[in-house]
MMTF fields as JSON, N, C-alpha, C and O atoms, coordinates in Angstrom:
{
  "mmtfVersion": "1.0.0",
  "mmtfProducer": "UNKNOWN",
  "numBonds": 419,
  "numAtoms": 420,
  "numGroups": 105,
  "numChains": 1,
  "numModels": 1,
  "chainsPerModel": [1],
  "groupsPerChain": [105],
  "chainIdList": ["A"],
  "bondAtomList": [4, 2, 8, 6, 12, 10, 16, 14, 20, 18, 24, 22, 28, 26, 32, 30, 36, 34, 40, 38, 44, 42, 48, 46, 52, 50, 56, 54, 60, 58, 64, 62, 68, 66, 72, 70, 76, 74, 80, 78, 84, 82, 88, 86, 92, 90, 96, 94, 100, 98, 104, 102, 108, 106, 112, 110, 116, 114, 120, 118, 124, 122, 128, 126, 132, 130, 136, 134, 140, 138, 144, 142, 148, 146, 152, 150, 156, 154, 160, 158, 164, 162, 168, 166, 172, 170, 176, 174, 180, 178, 184, 182, 188, 186, 192, 190, 196, 194, 200, 198, 204, 202, 208, 206, 212, 210, 216, 214, 220, 218, 224, 222, 228, 226, 232, 230, 236, 234, 240, 238, 244, 242, 248, 246, 252, 250, 256, 254, 260, 258, 264, 262, 268, 266, 272, 270, 276, 274, 280, 278, 284, 282, 288, 286, 292, 290, 296, 294, 300, 298, 304, 302, 308, 306, 312, 310, 316, 314, 320, 318, 324, 322, 328, 326, 332, 330, 336, 334, 340, 338, 344, 342, 348, 346, 352, 350, 356, 354, 360, 358, 364, 362, 368, 366, 372, 370, 376, 374, 380, 378, 384, 382, 388, 386, 392, 390, 396, 394, 400, 398, 404, 402, 408, 406, 412, 410, 416, 414],
  "bondOrderList": [1, 1, 1, 1, 1, 1, 1, 1, 1, 1, 1, 1, 1, 1, 1, 1, 1, 1, 1, 1, 1, 1, 1, 1, 1, 1, 1, 1, 1, 1, 1, 1, 1, 1, 1, 1, 1, 1, 1, 1, 1, 1, 1, 1, 1, 1, 1, 1, 1, 1, 1, 1, 1, 1, 1, 1, 1, 1, 1, 1, 1, 1, 1, 1, 1, 1, 1, 1, 1, 1, 1, 1, 1, 1, 1, 1, 1, 1, 1, 1, 1, 1, 1, 1, 1, 1, 1, 1, 1, 1, 1, 1, 1, 1, 1, 1, 1, 1, 1, 1, 1, 1, 1, 1],
  "groupList": [{"groupName": "LEU", "atomNameList": ["N", "CA", "C", "O"], "elementList": ["N", "C", "C", "O"], "formalChargeList": [0, 0, 0, 0], "bondAtomList": [1, 0, 2, 1, 3, 2], "bondOrderList": [1, 1, 2], "singleLetterCode": "L", "chemCompType": "L-PEPTIDE LINKING"}, {"groupName": "THR", "atomNameList": ["N", "CA", "C", "O"], "elementList": ["N", "C", "C", "O"], "formalChargeList": [0, 0, 0, 0], "bondAtomList": [1, 0, 2, 1, 3, 2], "bondOrderList": [1, 1, 2], "singleLetterCode": "T", "chemCompType": "L-PEPTIDE LINKING"}, {"groupName": "GLU", "atomNameList": ["N", "CA", "C", "O"], "elementList": ["N", "C", "C", "O"], "formalChargeList": [0, 0, 0, 0], "bondAtomList": [1, 0, 2, 1, 3, 2], "bondOrderList": [1, 1, 2], "singleLetterCode": "E", "chemCompType": "L-PEPTIDE LINKING"}, {"groupName": "ILE", "atomNameList": ["N", "CA", "C", "O"], "elementList": ["N", "C", "C", "O"], "formalChargeList": [0, 0, 0, 0], "bondAtomList": [1, 0, 2, 1, 3, 2], "bondOrderList": [1, 1, 2], "singleLetterCode": "I", "chemCompType": "L-PEPTIDE LINKING"}, {"groupName": "CYS", "atomNameList": ["N", "CA", "C", "O"], "elementList": ["N", "C", "C", "O"], "formalChargeList": [0, 0, 0, 0], "bondAtomList": [1, 0, 2, 1, 3, 2], "bondOrderList": [1, 1, 2], "singleLetterCode": "C", "chemCompType": "L-PEPTIDE LINKING"}, {"groupName": "VAL", "atomNameList": ["N", "CA", "C", "O"], "elementList": ["N", "C", "C", "O"], "formalChargeList": [0, 0, 0, 0], "bondAtomList": [1, 0, 2, 1, 3, 2], "bondOrderList": [1, 1, 2], "singleLetterCode": "V", "chemCompType": "L-PEPTIDE LINKING"}, {"groupName": "SER", "atomNameList": ["N", "CA", "C", "O"], "elementList": ["N", "C", "C", "O"], "formalChargeList": [0, 0, 0, 0], "bondAtomList": [1, 0, 2, 1, 3, 2], "bondOrderList": [1, 1, 2], "singleLetterCode": "S", "chemCompType": "L-PEPTIDE LINKING"}, {"groupName": "ASN", "atomNameList": ["N", "CA", "C", "O"], "elementList": ["N", "C", "C", "O"], "formalChargeList": [0, 0, 0, 0], "bondAtomList": [1, 0, 2, 1, 3, 2], "bondOrderList": [1, 1, 2], "singleLetterCode": "N", "chemCompType": "L-PEPTIDE LINKING"}, {"groupName": "GLY", "atomNameList": ["N", "CA", "C", "O"], "elementList": ["N", "C", "C", "O"], "formalChargeList": [0, 0, 0, 0], "bondAtomList": [1, 0, 2, 1, 3, 2], "bondOrderList": [1, 1, 2], "singleLetterCode": "G", "chemCompType": "PEPTIDE LINKING"}, {"groupName": "ARG", "atomNameList": ["N", "CA", "C", "O"], "elementList": ["N", "C", "C", "O"], "formalChargeList": [0, 0, 0, 0], "bondAtomList": [1, 0, 2, 1, 3, 2], "bondOrderList": [1, 1, 2], "singleLetterCode": "R", "chemCompType": "L-PEPTIDE LINKING"}, {"groupName": "TRP", "atomNameList": ["N", "CA", "C", "O"], "elementList": ["N", "C", "C", "O"], "formalChargeList": [0, 0, 0, 0], "bondAtomList": [1, 0, 2, 1, 3, 2], "bondOrderList": [1, 1, 2], "singleLetterCode": "W", "chemCompType": "L-PEPTIDE LINKING"}, {"groupName": "LYS", "atomNameList": ["N", "CA", "C", "O"], "elementList": ["N", "C", "C", "O"], "formalChargeList": [0, 0, 0, 0], "bondAtomList": [1, 0, 2, 1, 3, 2], "bondOrderList": [1, 1, 2], "singleLetterCode": "K", "chemCompType": "L-PEPTIDE LINKING"}, {"groupName": "PRO", "atomNameList": ["N", "CA", "C", "O"], "elementList": ["N", "C", "C", "O"], "formalChargeList": [0, 0, 0, 0], "bondAtomList": [1, 0, 2, 1, 3, 2], "bondOrderList": [1, 1, 2], "singleLetterCode": "P", "chemCompType": "L-PEPTIDE LINKING"}, {"groupName": "GLN", "atomNameList": ["N", "CA", "C", "O"], "elementList": ["N", "C", "C", "O"], "formalChargeList": [0, 0, 0, 0], "bondAtomList": [1, 0, 2, 1, 3, 2], "bondOrderList": [1, 1, 2], "singleLetterCode": "Q", "chemCompType": "L-PEPTIDE LINKING"}, {"groupName": "PHE", "atomNameList": ["N", "CA", "C", "O"], "elementList": ["N", "C", "C", "O"], "formalChargeList": [0, 0, 0, 0], "bondAtomList": [1, 0, 2, 1, 3, 2], "bondOrderList": [1, 1, 2], "singleLetterCode": "F", "chemCompType": "L-PEPTIDE LINKING"}, {"groupName": "MET", "atomNameList": ["N", "CA", "C", "O"], "elementList": ["N", "C", "C", "O"], "formalChargeList": [0, 0, 0, 0], "bondAtomList": [1, 0, 2, 1, 3, 2], "bondOrderList": [1, 1, 2], "singleLetterCode": "M", "chemCompType": "L-PEPTIDE LINKING"}, {"groupName": "ASP", "atomNameList": ["N", "CA", "C", "O"], "elementList": ["N", "C", "C", "O"], "formalChargeList": [0, 0, 0, 0], "bondAtomList": [1, 0, 2, 1, 3, 2], "bondOrderList": [1, 1, 2], "singleLetterCode": "D", "chemCompType": "L-PEPTIDE LINKING"}, {"groupName": "ALA", "atomNameList": ["N", "CA", "C", "O"], "elementList": ["N", "C", "C", "O"], "formalChargeList": [0, 0, 0, 0], "bondAtomList": [1, 0, 2, 1, 3, 2], "bondOrderList": [1, 1, 2], "singleLetterCode": "A", "chemCompType": "L-PEPTIDE LINKING"}, {"groupName": "HIS", "atomNameList": ["N", "CA", "C", "O"], "elementList": ["N", "C", "C", "O"], "formalChargeList": [0, 0, 0, 0], "bondAtomList": [1, 0, 2, 1, 3, 2], "bondOrderList": [1, 1, 2], "singleLetterCode": "H", "chemCompType": "L-PEPTIDE LINKING"}, {"groupName": "TYR", "atomNameList": ["N", "CA", "C", "O"], "elementList": ["N", "C", "C", "O"], "formalChargeList": [0, 0, 0, 0], "bondAtomList": [1, 0, 2, 1, 3, 2], "bondOrderList": [1, 1, 2], "singleLetterCode": "Y", "chemCompType": "L-PEPTIDE LINKING"}],
  "groupTypeList": [0, 1, 0, 2, 3, 4, 4, 5, 6, 7, 0, 8, 0, 9, 5, 7, 10, 2, 11, 6, 11, 0, 6, 12, 5, 13, 6, 3, 6, 14, 0, 4, 15, 2, 0, 16, 6, 5, 7, 15, 1, 17, 9, 0, 1, 6, 11, 18, 5, 2, 6, 15, 0, 7, 4, 0, 11, 0, 14, 9, 18, 11, 1, 17, 17, 12, 8, 17, 18, 8, 6, 9, 6, 18, 6, 7, 17, 1, 9, 12, 17, 12, 19, 2, 1, 17, 6, 17, 0, 17, 1, 9, 12, 7, 12, 2, 15, 5, 15, 17, 12, 13, 14, 0, 0],
  "groupIdList": [1, 2, 3, 4, 5, 6, 7, 8, 9, 10, 11, 12, 13, 14, 15, 16, 17, 18, 19, 20, 21, 22, 23, 24, 25, 26, 27, 28, 29, 30, 31, 32, 33, 34, 35, 36, 37, 38, 39, 40, 41, 42, 43, 44, 45, 46, 47, 48, 49, 50, 51, 52, 53, 54, 55, 56, 57, 58, 59, 60, 61, 62, 63, 64, 65, 66, 67, 68, 69, 70, 71, 72, 73, 74, 75, 76, 77, 78, 79, 80, 81, 82, 83, 84, 85, 86, 87, 88, 89, 90, 91, 92, 93, 94, 95, 96, 97, 98, 99, 100, 101, 102, 103, 104, 105],
  "secStructList": [7, 2, 2, 2, 2, 2, 2, 2, 2, 2, 6, 6, 7, 7, 7, 7, 6, 6, 6, 7, 7, 7, 1, 7, 7, 1, 3, 3, 3, 3, 6, 6, 3, 3, 3, 3, 6, 6, 6, 6, 3, 3, 3, 3, 7, 2, 2, 2, 2, 2, 2, 2, 2, 2, 2, 2, 2, 2, 2, 2, 2, 2, 6, 7, 7, 6, 6, 6, 6, 1, 7, 7, 7, 7, 7, 4, 4, 4, 1, 7, 7, 2, 2, 2, 2, 2, 2, 2, 2, 7, 7, 7, 7, 7, 4, 4, 4, 7, 7, 7, 7, 7, 7, 7, 7],
  "xCoordList": [9.138, 8.417, 8.203, 8.317, 7.901, 7.692, 8.971, 8.918, 10.119, 11.395, 11.532, 11.944, 11.183, 11.269, 10.316, 10.673, 9.114, 8.134, 8.62, 8.457, 9.217, 9.76, 10.893, 10.976, 11.77, 12.887, 12.374, 12.865, 11.39, 10.818, 10.184, 10.361, 9.45, 8.807, 9.835, 9.659, 10.91, 11.96, 12.673, 13.199, 12.693, 13.303, 12.368, 12.744, 11.156, 10.204, 9.394, 8.704, 9.474, 8.721, 7.368, 7.233, 6.384, 5.045, 4.801, 5.285, 4.058, 3.693, 2.247, 1.358, 2.022, 0.66, 0.111, 0.422, -0.701, -1.178, -2.093, -2.151, -2.806, -3.699, -2.916, -3.366, -1.764, -0.975, 0.104, 0.693, 0.366, 1.47, 1.082, -0.046, 2.03, 1.894, 2.845, 4.064, 2.284, 3.113, 3.559, 4.214, 3.212, 3.707, 4.229, 3.789, 5.158, 5.732, 4.67, 3.786, 4.769, 3.858, 4.679, 5.811, 4.099, 4.799, 4.362, 5.019, 3.258, 2.766, 2.249, 1.501, 2.658, 2.266, 2.116, 2.789, 1.239, 1.059, 1.819, 1.585, 2.737, 3.598, 3.906, 4.382, 3.641, 3.926, 3.366, 4.086, 2.077, 1.358, 1.793, 1.407, 2.578, 3.066, 2.634, 2.557, 2.348, 2.124, 3.432, 3.88, 4.032, 5.311, 5.058, 4.473, 5.496, 5.294, 6.661, 7.391, 7.006, 8.336, 8.419, 9.523, 7.292, 7.314, 7.637, 8.528, 6.914, 7.122, 8.174, 8.511, 8.696, 9.703, 9.201, 9.889, 7.989, 7.403, 6.991, 6.727, 6.946, 6.435, 5.579, 6.019, 4.357, 3.468, 2.595, 2.417, 2.052, 1.132, -0.11, -0.537, -0.687, -1.941, -3.033, -2.922, -4.08, -5.163, -5.808, -6.24, -5.877, -6.43, -5.605, -6.162, -4.287, -3.427, -3.364, -3.176, -3.518, -3.602, -4.843, -4.787, -5.967, -7.213, -7.065, -7.532, -6.425, -6.214, -5.339, -5.618, -4.287, -3.411, -4.17, -4.012, -4.995, -5.769, -6.749, -6.945, -7.362, -8.263, -7.507, -8.018, -6.301, -5.479, -5.113, -5.135, -4.778, -4.439, -5.639, -5.491, -6.825, -8.027, -8.238, -8.54, -8.079, -8.234, -7.184, -7.497, -5.95, -4.868, -5.166, -5.022, -5.581, -5.886, -7.024, -6.993, -8.021, -9.172, -8.761, -9.196, -7.94, -7.54, -6.525, -6.425, -5.774, -4.732, -5.156, -4.336, -6.423, -6.884, -6.798, -7.178, -6.296, -6.163, -7.542, -8.471, -7.69, -8.974, -9.36, -8.53, -10.606, -11.074, -10.891, -11.327, -10.26, -10.012, -11.299, -11.353, -12.326, -13.589, -14.618, -15.82, -14.166, -15.076, -15.416, -16.037, -15.043, -15.337, -14.216, -13.057, -14.559, -13.546, -13.68, -13.116, -14.42, -14.66, -13.515, -13.51, -12.544, -11.436, -10.391, -10.034, -9.919, -8.827, -7.535, -7.551, -6.429, -5.137, -5.037, -4.303, -5.764, -5.69, -6.306, -5.942, -7.228, -7.882, -7.163, -7.513, -6.184, -5.461, -4.542, -3.865, -4.518, -3.607, -2.165, -1.886, -1.268, 0.154, 0.505, -0.155, 1.532, 1.883, 2.12, 1.723, 2.756, 3.011, 1.715, 1.616, 0.701, -0.592, -1.289, -1.893, -1.209, -1.817, -1.139, -1.812, 0.186, 0.915, 0.561, 0.39, 0.448, 0.118, -1.32, -1.629, -2.196, -3.589, -3.679, -4.565, -2.764, -2.768, -2.133, -2.332, -1.384, -0.696, -1.68, -1.616, -2.584, -3.571, -3.063, -1.99, -3.822, -3.431, -3.404, -4.28, -2.411, -2.324, -3.451, -3.916, -3.869, -4.854, -4.226, -3.115, -4.896, -4.302, -3.916, -2.989, -4.625, -4.273, -2.941, -2.263, -2.571, -1.351, -0.127, 0.995, -0.309, 0.806, 1.164, 0.309, 2.419, 2.843, 3.489, 4.35, 3.07, 3.68, 5.023, 5.19, 5.986, 7.275, 7.096, 6.294, 7.837, 7.759, 9.126, 10.16, 9.115, 10.34, 10.357, 9.422, 11.396, 11.488, 12.53, 13.507, 12.304, 13.293, 14.148, 15.05],
  "yCoordList": [21.685, 20.508, 19.541, 18.328, 20.054, 19.162, 18.432, 17.306, 19.056, 18.395, 17.143, 16.087, 17.272, 16.122, 15.011, 13.833, 15.385, 14.389, 13.699, 12.488, 14.46, 13.866, 12.896, 11.817, 13.278, 12.401, 11.103, 10.02, 11.218, 10.031, 9.137, 7.919, 9.738, 8.97, 8.317, 7.169, 9.036, 8.487, 7.305, 6.436, 7.27, 6.142, 4.933, 3.871, 5.096, 3.992, 3.865, 2.867, 4.876, 4.846, 5.515, 6.455, 5.026, 5.606, 6.515, 6.251, 7.571, 8.499, 8.218, 8.197, 8.005, 7.837, 9.237, 9.853, 9.729, 11.109, 11.345, 12.464, 10.325, 10.492, 10.702, 11.434, 10.077, 10.176, 11.25, 11.597, 11.771, 12.71, 14.127, 14.563, 14.835, 16.262, 16.974, 16.837, 17.731, 18.353, 19.759, 20.432, 20.206, 21.489, 21.267, 20.341, 22.105, 21.913, 22.032, 22.887, 21.172, 21.205, 21.114, 20.63, 21.583, 21.536, 20.353, 20.011, 19.733, 18.571, 17.562, 17.911, 16.304, 15.269, 13.939, 13.689, 13.101, 11.754, 10.794, 10.758, 10.009, 9.118, 7.881, 7.988, 6.711, 5.429, 5.38, 5.071, 5.688, 5.637, 6.715, 6.673, 7.669, 8.724, 10.084, 10.306, 11.006, 12.4, 13.126, 13.203, 13.651, 14.346, 15.847, 16.328, 16.587, 18.032, 18.699, 18.584, 19.398, 20.007, 21.31, 21.752, 21.939, 23.171, 22.844, 23.451, 21.886, 21.493, 20.408, 20.022, 19.914, 18.851, 17.633, 17.119, 17.187, 16.038, 14.978, 15.261, 13.766, 12.626, 11.819, 11.476, 11.518, 10.74, 9.845, 10.084, 8.809, 7.92, 8.695, 9.61, 8.333, 8.948, 8.526, 7.483, 9.325, 9.014, 7.672, 6.95, 7.337, 6.042, 4.893, 3.902, 5.026, 3.951, 3.933, 2.871, 5.093, 5.113, 4.348, 3.533, 4.617, 3.916, 2.411, 1.612, 2.031, 0.618, -0.04, -1.159, 0.651, 0.111, -0.043, -1.048, 0.951, 0.867, -0.299, -0.987, -0.521, -1.668, -2.979, -3.918, -3.055, -4.265, -4.484, -5.615, -3.403, -3.526, -4.0, -4.824, -3.479, -3.932, -5.426, -6.161, -5.866, -7.284, -8.112, -9.173, -7.635, -8.338, -8.445, -9.518, -7.338, -7.368, -8.341, -9.074, -8.337, -9.224, -10.693, -11.515, -11.026, -12.42, -12.906, -14.11, -12.01, -12.449, -12.302, -12.498, -11.962, -11.838, -13.201, -14.224, -13.192, -14.438, -14.987, -14.216, -16.3, -16.883, -16.377, -16.329, -16.006, -15.469, -13.972, -13.383, -13.331, -11.895, -11.093, -9.95, -11.67, -10.957, -11.402, -11.347, -11.835, -12.194, -13.673, -14.106, -14.442, -15.873, -16.603, -16.526, -17.312, -18.028, -19.538, -20.313, -19.955, -21.384, -22.1, -23.33, -21.364, -21.997, -22.508, -21.814, -23.687, -24.209, -24.069, -23.737, -24.32, -24.244, -25.26, -25.041, -26.37, -27.416, -26.96, -27.477, -26.007, -25.572, -24.4, -24.009, -23.848, -22.723, -23.22, -24.236, -22.502, -22.916, -22.608, -21.667, -23.408, -23.141, -21.845, -21.503, -21.11, -19.836, -19.962, -19.075, -21.041, -21.181, -21.395, -20.997, -22.027, -22.198, -20.857, -20.591, -20.01, -18.683, -17.865, -17.197, -17.909, -17.134, -17.594, -16.768, -18.905, -19.384, -19.042, -18.836, -18.978, -18.599, -17.145, -16.782, -16.309, -14.892, -14.652, -13.589, -15.602, -15.427, -15.702, -16.737, -14.762, -14.888, -14.177, -13.572, -14.249, -13.541, -12.048, -11.533, -11.342, -9.903, -9.148, -9.533, -8.073, -7.171, -6.531, -6.01, -6.548, -5.972, -4.512, -4.039, -3.779, -2.382, -2.245, -1.225, -3.262, -3.18, -3.652, -3.45, -4.267, -4.781, -3.761, -3.351, -3.352, -2.372, -3.085, -3.946, -2.722, -3.275, -2.601, -1.441, -3.294, -2.665, -1.481, -1.53, -0.443, 0.768, 1.028, 0.809, 1.489, 1.875, 3.385, 3.987, 3.993, 5.446, 5.954, 5.272, 7.164, 7.826, 8.727, 9.384],
  "zCoordList": [-23.698, -23.262, -24.425, -24.247, -25.59, -26.735, -27.103, -27.597, -26.87, -27.144, -26.274, -26.755, -24.989, -24.086, -24.519, -24.489, -24.918, -25.358, -26.626, -26.774, -27.545, -28.771, -28.445, -29.032, -27.506, -27.126, -26.511, -26.829, -25.636, -25.001, -26.061, -26.039, -26.984, -28.059, -28.967, -29.374, -29.289, -30.153, -29.497, -30.193, -28.194, -27.476, -27.433, -26.938, -27.949, -27.966, -26.69, -26.484, -25.83, -24.578, -24.771, -25.553, -24.058, -24.143, -22.946, -21.846, -23.164, -22.099, -21.706, -22.557, -20.431, -19.926, -19.661, -18.642, -20.579, -20.519, -19.328, -18.817, -18.872, -17.724, -16.429, -15.547, -16.308, -15.083, -15.154, -14.13, -16.326, -16.5, -16.109, -16.338, -15.517, -15.223, -16.17, -16.06, -17.094, -18.122, -17.75, -18.545, -16.559, -16.067, -14.649, -13.967, -14.201, -12.862, -11.764, -11.831, -10.766, -9.617, -8.335, -8.346, -7.228, -5.945, -5.093, -4.11, -5.469, -4.743, -5.76, -6.672, -5.592, -6.549, -5.82, -4.819, -6.323, -5.788, -6.694, -7.902, -6.107, -6.886, -6.064, -4.934, -6.62, -5.962, -4.54, -3.59, -4.406, -3.123, -2.141, -0.972, -2.586, -1.704, -2.22, -3.428, -1.283, -1.62, -1.341, -0.197, -2.381, -2.263, -2.343, -3.313, -1.329, -1.255, -1.221, -0.236, -2.302, -2.376, -1.589, -1.272, -1.264, -0.472, 0.98, 1.574, 1.548, 2.948, 3.107, 4.226, 1.978, 1.984, 2.77, 3.651, 2.432, 3.112, 2.105, 0.937, 2.593, 1.83, 2.792, 3.889, 2.376, 3.236, 2.379, 1.185, 3.006, 2.303, 1.891, 2.594, 0.759, 0.349, 1.323, 1.966, 1.434, 2.375, 2.038, 2.936, 0.756, 0.337, 0.919, 1.392, 0.883, 1.38, 2.909, 3.502, 3.553, 5.014, 5.455, 6.376, 4.789, 5.112, 4.888, 5.699, 3.803, 3.512, 4.582, 5.012, 5.005, 6.056, 7.375, 8.067, 7.724, 8.963, 8.92, 9.922, 7.767, 7.624, 7.783, 8.393, 7.243, 7.404, 8.867, 9.352, 9.571, 10.991, 11.81, 12.712, 11.494, 12.201, 11.982, 12.923, 10.75, 10.431, 11.168, 11.706, 11.194, 11.876, 13.368, 13.954, 13.987, 15.417, 15.706, 16.694, 14.841, 15.041, 14.93, 15.735, 13.957, 13.74, 14.761, 14.995, 15.371, 16.299, 17.755, 18.652, 18.015, 19.393, 20.077, 19.507, 21.294, 22.048, 22.377, 22.617, 22.392, 22.788, 24.167, 25.075, 24.318, 25.588, 25.704, 26.693, 24.727, 24.811, 24.707, 25.162, 24.12, 23.952, 24.983, 24.721, 26.137, 27.21, 27.277, 28.247, 26.31, 26.314, 27.033, 26.625, 28.105, 28.867, 28.68, 29.453, 27.66, 27.475, 26.777, 26.719, 26.246, 25.533, 26.52, 27.472, 26.294, 27.108, 26.323, 25.138, 26.98, 26.299, 25.172, 24.208, 25.279, 24.257, 22.935, 21.879, 22.978, 21.739, 21.08, 19.966, 21.738, 21.148, 20.039, 20.196, 18.914, 17.838, 18.213, 18.956, 17.694, 17.896, 17.169, 16.188, 17.625, 16.984, 15.484, 14.727, 15.037, 13.599, 12.834, 11.673, 13.47, 12.803, 12.639, 11.599, 13.658, 13.576, 12.494, 11.709, 12.44, 11.432, 10.025, 9.128, 9.821, 8.477, 8.118, 6.944, 9.101, 8.822, 8.384, 7.61, 8.877, 8.502, 7.146, 6.557, 6.64, 5.354, 4.225, 3.562, 4.02, 2.953, 1.717, 1.734, 0.662, -0.554, -0.28, 0.414, -0.814, -0.555, -1.253, -2.326, -0.618, -1.203, -2.437, -2.338, -3.608, -4.823, -4.653, -5.31, -3.767, -3.55, -2.825, -2.951, -2.073, -1.282, -2.045, -1.583, -3.185, -3.972, -5.035, -5.82, -5.065, -6.056, -7.227, -7.049, -8.409, -9.614, -9.832, -9.455, -10.429, -10.694, -11.637, -12.57, -11.386, -12.203, -12.824, -12.194, -14.043, -14.711, -14.804, -15.331, -14.305, -14.245, -15.218, -15.526, -15.695, -16.554, -15.713, -16.234]
}
């Protein structure tokens, strides 16, 4: 193991000791995914599942048709055009949902 660390260091690469696993593992969290080599599965981490569900709730709430919540006072003239609704939903991305580029060895 020290040979690998020396080689990585000699190449000028830094090791993030907090994120590194220096012994073999069967399950690891990597790039928002839980990778399980025993069950041969890959799934989103629970943190990212929760974040996605929150985004879906927000999306459903913002895209509800006028009158969908019992209010019938809206006329067709007050409804936004589809392109207006789409542009209103194009807000800044949640920092948790944006992945920074990663360089792998």
